[in-house]
C-alpha angles and dihedrals in degrees: 000000000000123000115235129201120223135176133201118252108236112243097190135046110267094018112131123218118250120220125214137164129233133181112233135165114254092244095052118104117252115262117258096188136037107262093224105038106018094235115150114265141186130205113249114221110231123192120255129235103237151334126303111225129332125057132276137209120212106201092177092065123090115261110276094017123128128209088239096239097101093247093129094237094146 
């Protein structure tokens, strides 16, 4: 099960969002409220760590270099 990052949606001026992580199934709907305090929340998009399927060419990398992830892109 993936872990998703959420943050609270500030309700008052000057209030800062609080981030938290929660494990959810990929088919589960995103949370709309904090499970502990009921405060409204939104899911925070976090960057991935690679490509899914296919192959990639990284023209900005020096010849013979690899991205370092073991994907075989050199």
